[in-house]
C-alpha positions as CSV (number, residue, x, y, z in Angstrom):
1,M,0.1,0.1,-0.2
2,T,1.6,3.0,-1.1
3,L,0.9,6.0,1.8
4,P,0.1,9.5,0.3
5,A,3.3,11.6,0.9
6,G,1.3,14.2,2.5
7,T,0.0,11.4,5.3
8,K,4.1,10.9,5.9
9,T,4.8,14.1,6.0
10,A,1.3,14.8,8.5
11,V,2.7,11.8,11.2
12,L,6.0,13.1,11.3
13,S,5.3,16.5,11.7
14,W,3.0,15.8,14.8
15,L,5.3,13.6,16.6
16,A,7.7,16.9,16.4
17,G,5.1,18.7,17.9
18,H,4.6,16.5,20.8
19,E,8.1,16.8,22.7
20,S,6.4,18.1,25.4
21,A,4.1,16.0,25.9
22,M,6.5,12.8,25.3
23,L,8.5,14.3,27.9
24,N,5.4,14.7,30.2
25,L,4.7,11.3,29.9
26,V,8.1,10.0,30.6
27,G,8.5,11.9,33.5
28,A,4.6,10.3,34.9
29,L,6.0,7.1,34.4
30,V,9.4,7.2,35.8
31,D,7.7,9.1,38.8
32,I,6.1,5.4,39.9
33,D,8.1,2.7,41.3
34,S,7.5,-0.3,39.4
35,G,10.2,-3.1,40.0
36,S,9.7,-6.3,38.4
37,Y,8.0,-7.7,41.2
38,D,5.9,-5.0,42.2
39,K,2.6,-6.1,40.5
40,A,0.8,-2.6,42.3
41,G,3.2,-0.8,40.4
42,V,3.3,-1.8,37.1
43,D,0.6,-1.8,37.0
44,A,0.0,1.6,38.1
45,V,2.1,2.8,34.9
46,G,-0.1,0.3,32.7
47,A,-3.2,2.4,33.7
48,R,-1.5,5.3,33.1
49,L,-0.4,3.7,29.4
50,R,-4.0,2.8,29.5
51,A,-5.5,6.5,29.6
52,F,-2.8,7.7,27.3
53,L,-4.1,5.1,24.6
54,A,-7.9,5.8,25.3
55,E,-7.1,9.5,25.0
56,H,-5.8,9.0,21.5
57,G,-8.4,6.3,19.5
58,V,-5.9,3.2,19.8
59,A,-7.7,-0.2,21.3
60,F,-6.3,-1.9,23.7
61,S,-6.7,-5.4,25.7
62,V,-5.5,-6.2,28.8
63,V,-4.1,-9.7,29.4
64,P,-4.2,-10.4,33.0
65,N,-1.8,-12.3,35.1
66,D,-2.1,-12.6,39.2
67,R,1.3,-12.5,40.1
68,F,3.3,-10.0,37.7
69,G,1.8,-7.0,36.2
70,D,-0.8,-7.2,33.7
71,A,0.7,-7.1,29.4
72,I,-1.6,-4.6,27.6
73,R,-1.5,-5.1,24.0
74,A,-2.3,-2.4,21.4
75,E,-3.4,-2.4,18.1
76,V,-3.9,0.1,15.1
77,N,-5.6,-1.3,12.2
78,N,-6.9,2.2,10.1
79,Q,-8.1,2.3,6.8
80,A,-5.0,2.6,5.6
81,S,-4.3,-1.1,6.7
82,S,-7.4,-2.3,6.0
83,R,-7.6,-1.2,2.6
84,S,-4.1,-2.7,1.6
85,G,-4.8,-5.9,1.4
86,N,-1.9,-7.9,-0.3
87,G,-1.7,-6.1,-3.3
88,G,0.6,-3.7,-4.3
89,G,3.6,-6.1,-3.6
90,G,2.8,-5.1,0.1
91,S,1.8,-7.1,3.2
92,N,-0.8,-7.5,5.8
93,A,1.1,-9.3,7.8
94,P,1.3,-7.1,11.5
95,V,4.2,-5.0,12.8
96,L,5.0,-5.5,16.4
97,L,6.6,-2.8,18.7
98,L,7.8,-4.3,22.3
99,G,8.7,-2.6,25.6
100,H,8.1,-3.6,29.2
101,R,7.0,-1.5,32.2
102,D,9.3,-2.5,35.0
103,T,12.3,-1.9,36.0
104,V,15.6,-3.0,38.4
105,F,14.8,-0.8,41.0
106,P,13.3,-1.0,44.3
107,S,10.2,0.5,46.5
108,G,10.6,4.0,47.1
109,E,13.4,4.9,44.3
110,A,11.2,7.1,42.3
111,G,10.2,8.9,45.3
112,R,13.9,9.4,46.3
113,R,15.0,10.2,42.7
114,P,11.8,11.4,41.1
115,F,12.0,12.6,37.0
116,R,14.1,15.5,36.5
117,V,15.5,17.2,33.4
118,A,19.4,19.0,33.7
119,D,21.4,19.6,30.2
120,G,20.0,17.8,27.9
121,R,19.4,14.9,29.7
122,G,16.5,13.3,32.0
123,S,17.4,10.9,34.8
124,G,15.4,8.7,37.5
125,P,14.3,5.0,37.7
126,G,14.1,3.5,34.5
127,C,14.5,6.4,32.4
128,C,16.1,5.2,29.4
129,D,14.9,1.3,30.8
130,M,12.7,1.4,29.3
131,K,10.3,3.8,29.7
132,A,11.3,6.4,27.6
133,G,10.9,3.8,25.2
134,V,7.3,2.7,25.9
135,V,6.5,6.0,25.7
136,I,7.8,6.5,21.7
137,N,5.9,3.4,21.3
138,A,2.5,4.9,22.4
139,F,3.2,8.2,20.9
140,V,3.9,6.4,17.3
141,L,0.8,4.3,17.6
142,A,-1.2,7.6,18.2
143,A,-0.5,9.3,15.4
144,F,-0.8,6.0,13.2
145,A,-4.4,6.2,14.4
146,R,-4.7,10.3,14.3
147,F,-3.9,10.1,10.5
148,A,-4.8,6.4,9.0
149,A,-1.0,6.1,8.4
150,A,-0.3,2.3,9.4
151,P,0.4,0.4,6.2
152,S,-0.5,-3.1,7.9
153,P,-2.0,-3.9,11.4
154,I,0.4,-2.3,13.8
155,T,0.0,-4.6,17.2
156,A,2.5,-2.8,20.7
157,L,3.1,-4.9,23.5
158,F,3.7,-3.4,27.2
159,T,5.0,-5.5,29.2
160,A,5.5,-6.4,32.8
161,D,8.4,-8.5,33.8
162,E,11.4,-8.3,31.3
163,E,13.8,-7.3,33.8
164,I,13.7,-10.6,35.5
165,G,13.5,-13.1,32.3
166,S,9.6,-12.3,30.8
167,P,8.1,-15.4,33.0
168,S,4.4,-14.1,32.3
169,S,5.5,-13.0,29.0
170,K,7.4,-14.9,27.0
171,A,4.7,-17.0,25.7
172,L,2.4,-13.8,24.7
173,I,5.7,-12.2,23.0
174,M,6.2,-15.4,20.7
175,E,2.9,-16.2,20.2
176,T,2.5,-12.6,18.6
177,A,5.6,-12.0,17.2
178,R,5.3,-15.3,14.6
179,P,3.5,-13.6,12.1
180,A,5.0,-10.6,12.6
181,R,7.1,-9.1,9.1
182,A,9.1,-6.8,11.3
183,V,9.6,-6.6,15.2
184,F,10.7,-3.4,16.8
185,N,12.2,-3.3,20.4
186,S,12.1,0.2,21.8
187,E,15.2,-0.6,24.8
188,P,17.1,2.6,24.7
189,G,19.2,3.6,21.6
190,R,23.2,3.5,22.2
191,P,25.2,6.9,22.2
192,G,25.8,7.7,18.6
193,G,22.8,6.2,17.5
194,G,23.5,2.6,17.8
195,V,21.3,-0.1,17.4
196,V,21.4,-3.3,18.6
197,T,21.2,-6.4,15.8
198,G,22.6,-9.0,18.3
199,R,22.3,-9.8,21.9
200,K,23.4,-12.6,24.4
201,G,20.7,-14.7,25.5
202,G,20.7,-15.9,29.1
203,K,19.1,-17.7,31.7
204,F,18.7,-16.8,35.7
205,M,19.4,-19.3,38.0
206,R,19.1,-19.8,41.7
207,L,21.5,-22.0,43.2
208,D,20.8,-23.5,47.1
209,V,23.4,-25.5,48.8
210,V,22.4,-27.4,52.3
211,G,24.6,-28.6,54.8
212,K,24.3,-29.0,58.6
213,A,24.3,-26.8,61.5
214,A,26.8,-27.5,64.7
215,H,28.6,-24.7,67.6
216,A,31.4,-23.3,65.2
217,G,33.1,-23.8,69.0
218,N,32.1,-26.7,70.8
219,N,31.1,-29.1,67.6
220,L,32.7,-27.9,64.9
221,A,34.0,-31.2,63.3
222,D,30.3,-31.9,63.6
223,G,29.0,-29.5,61.2
224,I,29.1,-29.3,57.4
225,S,29.7,-26.0,56.1
226,A,26.8,-25.1,53.0
227,I,28.6,-21.7,52.7
228,E,32.2,-23.6,52.2
229,E,30.9,-25.5,49.8
230,L,29.2,-22.8,47.7
231,A,32.0,-20.5,47.7
232,R,33.6,-23.5,46.0
233,K,31.1,-23.7,44.1
234,I,31.0,-19.9,42.9
235,V,35.2,-20.5,41.9
236,K,34.7,-22.9,39.7
237,L,31.5,-21.4,38.4
238,H,33.2,-18.4,37.4
239,A,36.0,-19.9,36.0
240,L,33.4,-21.0,33.0
241,T,33.4,-17.8,31.9
242,D,35.1,-17.9,28.2
243,L,35.0,-14.5,26.9
244,A,36.4,-15.3,23.4
245,V,33.3,-17.8,22.6
246,G,30.9,-15.4,24.3
247,I,30.4,-17.3,27.1
248,S,30.4,-15.3,31.3
249,C,29.3,-16.9,33.9
250,N,28.4,-14.5,37.0
251,V,27.3,-15.0,40.8
252,G,25.5,-11.9,41.8
253,T,24.3,-12.6,45.2
254,I,25.3,-14.5,47.8
255,A,23.5,-15.7,51.3
256,G,23.1,-17.9,53.8
257,G,24.2,-19.1,57.3
258,Q,22.6,-18.6,60.4
259,T,24.7,-17.3,63.2
260,V,28.3,-16.1,63.7
261,N,29.1,-19.0,65.7
262,T,27.1,-21.7,63.8
263,V,28.5,-23.5,61.1
264,A,26.4,-23.0,58.1
265,P,23.4,-24.9,57.6
266,H,22.3,-23.4,54.3
267,A,23.6,-21.2,51.7
268,T,22.3,-19.9,48.5
269,A,23.2,-17.4,45.1
270,E,21.6,-16.4,42.5
271,V,23.8,-17.4,38.7
272,D,23.8,-15.3,35.4
273,L,25.1,-17.3,32.4
274,R,25.4,-15.6,29.0
275,Y,26.1,-16.8,25.6
276,I,26.0,-16.2,22.3
277,H,24.9,-19.3,20.5
278,P,22.3,-21.5,21.8
279,E,24.8,-24.5,21.5
280,E,27.5,-23.2,23.4
281,G,24.5,-21.4,25.8
282,A,23.6,-25.7,26.1
283,R,27.2,-26.7,26.8
284,A,27.6,-24.1,29.3
285,F,24.8,-24.4,30.9
286,R,25.5,-28.9,31.5
287,A,28.6,-27.7,32.9
288,V,26.6,-25.7,35.6
289,E,24.7,-28.5,36.2
290,A,27.7,-30.5,36.5
291,I,29.4,-28.5,39.0
292,V,25.8,-28.1,41.3
293,G,26.1,-31.8,41.0
294,E,29.3,-32.7,42.2
295,A,29.6,-32.3,46.4
296,N,33.6,-30.3,47.4
297,V,32.6,-30.5,50.9
298,P,30.9,-34.3,51.9
299,G,27.6,-34.5,53.0
300,T,26.3,-31.1,51.5
301,T,23.8,-31.2,48.8
302,A,22.6,-28.4,46.4
303,S,19.6,-27.7,44.0
304,L,19.6,-25.9,40.7
305,E,16.5,-23.7,39.6
306,I,15.9,-21.5,36.3
307,T,14.1,-18.5,37.3
308,G,14.1,-16.6,34.4
309,E,15.5,-17.2,30.1
310,F,16.6,-15.3,28.0
311,E,16.8,-16.3,24.0
312,P,19.5,-14.8,22.1
313,L,18.9,-12.1,19.4
314,V,20.7,-14.3,16.6
315,A,20.8,-12.0,13.6
316,S,18.9,-13.2,10.4
317,D,18.9,-12.2,6.6
318,A,15.4,-11.1,7.4
319,S,16.2,-8.8,10.2
320,K,19.8,-7.5,8.3
321,R,17.1,-6.4,6.1
322,L,15.3,-4.7,8.1
323,F,18.2,-3.0,10.2
324,E,19.4,-1.5,6.4
325,H,15.6,-0.4,6.2
326,Y,15.4,1.2,9.4
327,A,19.3,2.8,8.9
328,A,18.1,4.6,5.6
329,C,14.7,6.0,7.1
330,A,16.7,7.0,9.7
331,R,19.6,8.8,7.5
332,A,16.9,10.2,5.8
333,L,15.5,12.1,8.1
334,G,19.4,13.4,9.3
335,Q,20.4,10.7,11.9
336,S,23.3,8.6,12.2
337,V,22.9,4.9,13.0
338,E,25.0,1.7,13.3
339,S,24.7,-1.8,14.3
340,V,25.9,-2.8,17.4
341,F,25.6,-6.2,19.3
342,A,24.6,-6.4,23.2
343,G,25.6,-8.6,25.9
344,G,22.6,-7.8,27.4
345,C,19.1,-9.6,27.0
346,A,15.9,-8.7,25.8
347,D,12.4,-9.5,24.9
348,S,13.9,-9.4,21.2
349,G,15.4,-12.7,21.7
350,F,12.1,-14.0,21.8
351,A,10.4,-12.9,18.6
352,A,13.7,-13.5,16.7
353,S,13.4,-16.9,18.4
354,A,9.8,-17.1,17.0
355,G,10.9,-16.1,13.6
356,A,10.3,-12.4,13.2
357,P,12.5,-10.6,11.5
358,T,13.7,-8.2,14.8
359,I,15.9,-5.0,15.5
360,C,16.4,-3.8,19.2
361,A,17.5,-0.7,20.6
362,V,15.0,1.8,18.5
363,G,14.4,3.4,21.6
364,P,15.4,7.2,22.7
365,I,19.1,7.4,23.1
366,G,20.5,6.5,26.9
367,G,23.1,5.1,28.9
368,R,23.9,3.7,32.3
369,A,20.8,1.5,32.6
370,H,20.2,-0.3,36.0
371,S,22.2,2.5,38.2
372,P,21.6,5.9,40.1
373,E,23.4,7.5,36.8
374,E,20.8,6.5,34.1
375,Y,19.9,8.9,31.9
376,V,18.5,9.2,28.6
377,E,18.9,12.2,25.8
378,V,16.1,14.3,25.6
379,G,16.9,15.1,22.3
380,S,17.0,11.6,21.3
381,I,13.1,11.2,21.7
382,V,11.2,12.8,18.9
383,P,14.2,11.8,16.4
384,R,13.9,8.5,17.3
385,A,10.1,8.3,17.4
386,Q,9.9,10.1,13.7
387,A,12.7,7.0,12.7
388,L,10.7,4.2,13.9
389,A,7.4,5.6,12.2
390,L,9.1,6.5,9.1
391,A,10.7,2.9,9.0
392,I,7.2,1.5,9.5
393,M,5.3,4.0,6.9
394,R,8.4,2.5,4.4
395,L,8.0,-1.2,5.0
396,D,6.5,-1.6,1.3
397,G,9.4,0.8,-0.5
398,T,7.4,3.4,-0.3
């Protein structure tokens, strides 16, 4: 379907005229605590987004969840897309926009560090990862609904638990991505205009060790230290890291013991395993299982639970073409774009593993995610929204 040039111009101009509104919505979302396990907070962010979508005539539905935040599925299937059919060399397969509402920060962080702008940068918990990204997705939907500009149906998922491996969202993402002609994940763009075309996969795991308590002074020999066993396992787990092939294994948290004068009867750790290629990931995971299964301190036992899992974003021929298409649209708007690889995991890996052409980090440019120094470049919000919109409007080569 060929969109009139005036429609494309209208969409881009409308987005340009709403910078302040975009920034206000980013601030409103940042100022709501929404850690992955804070269902009330994540749903409060969702309520604010639903109000925006309703105000702009964008249809949406809610996918409820008892434990994590509810998912929101928004859709624009306007007159332009309904007329397009499969003729004119185009496609009526849907376009999918991805974005998550949860953050890694604890309750109270938004109150301690509310959204603020200084020297062209916005700050606050989750400002770039990825509340600014869900805002541009929402505004692109609103623009397409307003001007009937979608060349094919557009679906956006505003999910709730990406930071912990999307346990409630993975199936929804893969099901929605499977028929998509293109998937754009609005994770934060990289400084210099980077768009992510490849990401590592990963597993988040909980390792539990059981020993035997004993008085550390009177009966030390009767005890079996779970902490000692965990320490020995940590050394072996970290030795699995092989950066040359993209494998990393990191123990991020540890806990255990009873009192200072007791041989530790229990200990636990959280383990992060990352990989580039699925076969290397499978090999590394088998090595993790072997380390967990072998007792270094006689009498200890250990168990392993996968608490979150990401698929890698592996570039395909189709996703490479999608990146080149996006980059050409961005350059037409005067923006610089480069392809980058990221060690971090994201929902884009699920979409890619479902077979959909997928690129990631098309959101506003930012950095230092997951830290108090997290920032978003305010001046990048409108340009990245425009690049995303133009890339969608030109999918049929027009």
